[in-house]
C-alpha positions as CSV (number, residue, x, y, z in Angstrom):
1,M,-33.3,23.3,61.9
2,P,-36.1,23.9,59.4
3,R,-39.3,25.0,61.0
4,P,-42.0,22.2,61.2
5,R,-44.0,24.0,58.4
6,F,-41.2,23.2,56.0
7,D,-42.0,19.5,56.5
8,K,-45.6,20.1,55.5
9,L,-44.6,21.1,52.0
10,S,-44.8,18.5,49.3
11,P,-41.7,16.4,48.8
12,Q,-41.3,17.9,45.3
13,K,-41.3,21.5,46.7
14,R,-38.9,20.6,49.5
15,A,-36.6,18.9,47.1
16,A,-36.7,21.9,44.7
17,I,-35.8,24.4,47.5
18,L,-32.9,22.2,48.7
19,E,-31.6,21.6,45.2
20,A,-31.6,25.3,44.5
21,A,-29.7,25.9,47.7
22,A,-27.2,23.0,47.0
23,R,-26.4,24.4,43.6
24,E,-25.6,27.9,45.0
25,F,-23.6,26.6,48.0
26,A,-21.7,24.2,45.8
27,G,-20.8,26.9,43.3
28,H,-19.9,29.7,45.8
29,G,-19.3,28.1,49.2
30,Y,-21.3,29.1,52.3
31,D,-19.9,32.7,52.8
32,N,-20.3,33.8,49.2
33,A,-23.6,32.1,48.4
34,S,-26.4,34.5,47.6
35,M,-29.7,33.9,49.5
36,N,-31.5,36.0,46.8
37,K,-30.2,33.7,44.0
38,I,-31.4,30.7,45.9
39,L,-34.8,32.2,46.4
40,D,-35.0,33.1,42.7
41,A,-34.1,29.6,41.6
42,A,-36.5,28.0,44.0
43,Q,-39.2,30.6,43.1
44,L,-39.6,31.5,46.7
45,S,-40.2,34.9,48.2
46,K,-37.9,36.2,51.0
47,G,-40.9,36.2,53.3
48,A,-41.7,32.6,52.5
49,A,-38.0,31.6,53.0
50,Y,-37.9,32.9,56.5
51,Y,-41.2,31.2,57.1
52,Y,-39.4,27.9,56.7
53,F,-35.8,28.7,57.8
54,D,-34.3,31.0,60.5
55,D,-31.5,32.2,58.2
56,K,-29.0,31.2,55.5
57,A,-27.0,29.0,58.0
58,D,-30.2,27.1,58.8
59,L,-30.9,26.5,55.1
60,F,-27.3,25.4,54.6
61,A,-27.5,23.0,57.5
62,A,-30.8,21.6,56.2
63,T,-29.3,21.2,52.7
64,V,-26.2,19.4,53.8
65,Q,-28.1,17.1,56.1
66,Y,-30.6,16.3,53.4
67,Y,-28.0,15.1,50.9
68,A,-25.6,13.6,53.4
69,G,-28.1,12.0,55.8
70,E,-28.5,8.7,54.1
71,L,-24.8,8.2,53.6
72,I,-24.1,8.8,57.3
73,G,-26.8,6.4,58.3
74,D,-25.6,3.8,55.9
75,L,-22.1,4.0,57.2
76,D,-23.2,3.5,60.8
77,S,-25.4,0.5,60.1
78,L,-22.9,-1.0,57.8
79,V,-20.1,-1.2,60.3
80,D,-22.0,-3.3,62.8
81,G,-22.4,-6.2,60.4
82,L,-18.9,-6.3,58.9
83,T,-16.8,-9.5,59.0
84,A,-13.1,-9.8,58.2
85,E,-13.8,-11.5,54.9
86,Q,-16.1,-8.8,53.6
87,F,-14.6,-5.7,55.2
88,W,-12.6,-4.2,52.3
89,A,-15.1,-5.4,49.6
90,T,-18.0,-3.8,51.5
91,F,-16.0,-0.6,52.1
92,S,-15.3,-0.4,48.4
93,E,-18.9,-1.0,47.5
94,M,-20.1,1.7,49.9
95,Y,-17.5,4.2,48.7
96,V,-18.3,3.7,45.1
97,A,-22.0,3.8,45.7
98,Q,-22.0,7.4,46.9
99,F,-20.4,8.5,43.7
100,D,-22.8,6.5,41.7
101,F,-25.6,8.4,43.5
102,F,-23.9,11.8,43.1
103,Y,-22.7,11.5,39.5
104,D,-25.8,13.2,38.1
105,R,-25.9,15.5,41.2
106,P,-22.4,17.1,41.4
107,W,-24.0,20.2,43.0
108,A,-25.3,18.0,45.9
109,F,-21.8,16.6,46.4
110,G,-20.3,20.1,46.1
111,A,-22.6,21.4,48.8
112,I,-21.5,18.7,51.2
113,K,-17.8,19.4,50.5
114,A,-18.5,23.1,51.1
115,A,-19.6,22.3,54.6
116,G,-16.3,20.4,55.1
117,R,-14.3,23.5,54.2
118,L,-15.8,25.7,56.9
119,A,-13.3,26.8,59.5
120,E,-13.5,25.7,63.1
121,A,-14.7,29.2,64.1
122,D,-17.5,29.1,61.6
123,L,-18.6,25.6,62.7
124,A,-18.8,26.9,66.3
125,K,-21.5,29.3,65.1
126,H,-23.5,26.5,63.4
127,P,-23.8,23.5,65.9
128,R,-26.1,21.5,63.6
129,L,-23.4,21.5,60.8
130,A,-20.7,20.7,63.3
131,A,-22.8,17.8,64.6
132,S,-23.3,16.4,61.1
133,L,-19.6,16.6,60.3
134,G,-18.7,15.2,63.7
135,A,-21.0,12.2,63.0
136,V,-19.1,11.5,59.8
137,Q,-15.8,11.5,61.6
138,Q,-17.1,9.3,64.4
139,G,-18.5,6.9,61.8
140,V,-15.1,6.7,60.2
141,I,-13.4,6.0,63.5
142,K,-16.0,3.3,64.3
143,L,-15.2,1.7,60.9
144,I,-11.5,1.7,61.6
145,R,-11.9,0.3,65.1
146,Q,-14.1,-2.5,63.7
147,G,-11.5,-3.3,61.1
148,Q,-8.8,-3.4,63.8
149,Q,-10.9,-5.8,65.9
150,L,-11.3,-8.0,62.9
151,G,-7.6,-7.9,62.1
152,V,-7.8,-6.2,58.7
153,V,-6.8,-2.6,59.7
154,R,-3.4,-1.7,61.0
155,T,-3.0,-1.1,64.8
156,D,0.5,0.6,64.8
157,L,-1.1,4.1,64.6
158,P,-3.8,5.7,66.7
159,D,-7.3,5.2,65.3
160,D,-8.0,8.9,65.2
161,L,-4.8,9.4,63.2
162,L,-5.9,6.7,60.8
163,A,-9.3,8.4,60.5
164,A,-7.6,11.7,59.8
165,L,-5.5,10.1,57.1
166,L,-8.5,8.5,55.4
167,I,-10.5,11.7,55.5
168,G,-7.5,13.7,54.2
169,V,-7.1,11.4,51.2
170,D,-10.8,11.3,50.7
171,D,-11.0,15.1,50.6
172,A,-8.0,15.5,48.2
173,S,-9.7,12.9,45.9
174,D,-13.0,14.7,46.1
175,R,-11.5,18.1,45.3
176,W,-9.8,16.6,42.2
177,L,-13.0,14.9,41.1
178,L,-15.1,18.0,41.4
179,A,-12.6,19.9,39.3
180,H,-12.7,17.3,36.6
181,W,-16.3,16.1,36.9
182,E,-17.5,17.5,33.6
183,T,-14.7,15.8,31.7
184,L,-15.2,12.3,33.1
185,S,-17.7,9.7,32.0
186,K,-19.5,7.9,34.8
187,E,-17.4,4.8,34.2
188,E,-14.2,6.8,34.2
189,L,-15.1,8.5,37.5
190,L,-16.0,5.2,39.1
191,T,-12.8,3.5,37.9
192,I,-10.8,6.3,39.5
193,I,-12.8,5.9,42.7
194,R,-12.1,2.2,42.8
195,R,-8.4,2.9,42.5
196,V,-8.5,5.4,45.3
197,V,-10.2,2.8,47.5
198,A,-7.5,0.3,46.6
199,G,-4.9,2.8,47.7
200,L,-6.8,3.5,51.0
201,S,-7.0,-0.2,51.7
202,R,-3.2,-0.5,51.2
203,M,-2.6,2.5,53.4
204,L,-4.9,1.3,56.2
205,G,-4.6,-2.5,55.9
């Protein structure tokens, strides 16, 4: 995790460093991302970078957690208060809201997806990243179990399989959207997302 001295930087400086990192990781993935390009974009010396982070993996983990943290937290708190009547409408609002947030920050979204593409062997080397991705999966399983208890999510398949199906469709949709992001208006993108959510509700309901 970032060293405590990173937290002592101004919010603007922290955001600038993490944005530079997100843009590079989104464009090239973790393995091919250049630490030197990140440092140049962030106007940070190599010595200063290692004053704040242990290595590239540490910076990557901090970047993913920074942009994904609020979404993960929202998912967990949202599940506890769901009712049968509001389940799918709330799920749709939550799903659409993340793209509303990321529309002007596709590089932040791309950095999060880059983490999801890491192989199991790579994740084993980066426990913080593995923990973040595991938290997302557990949040999805919790959402599904809540829906099952409320009688609005199917129970004829194991909950972890339903979670895998949801995450798989979500990932396929995300990859397509990232490939077409520049050609879609915000309303067009959100319309597609609403239709994806409608398909997910039919698959899981």
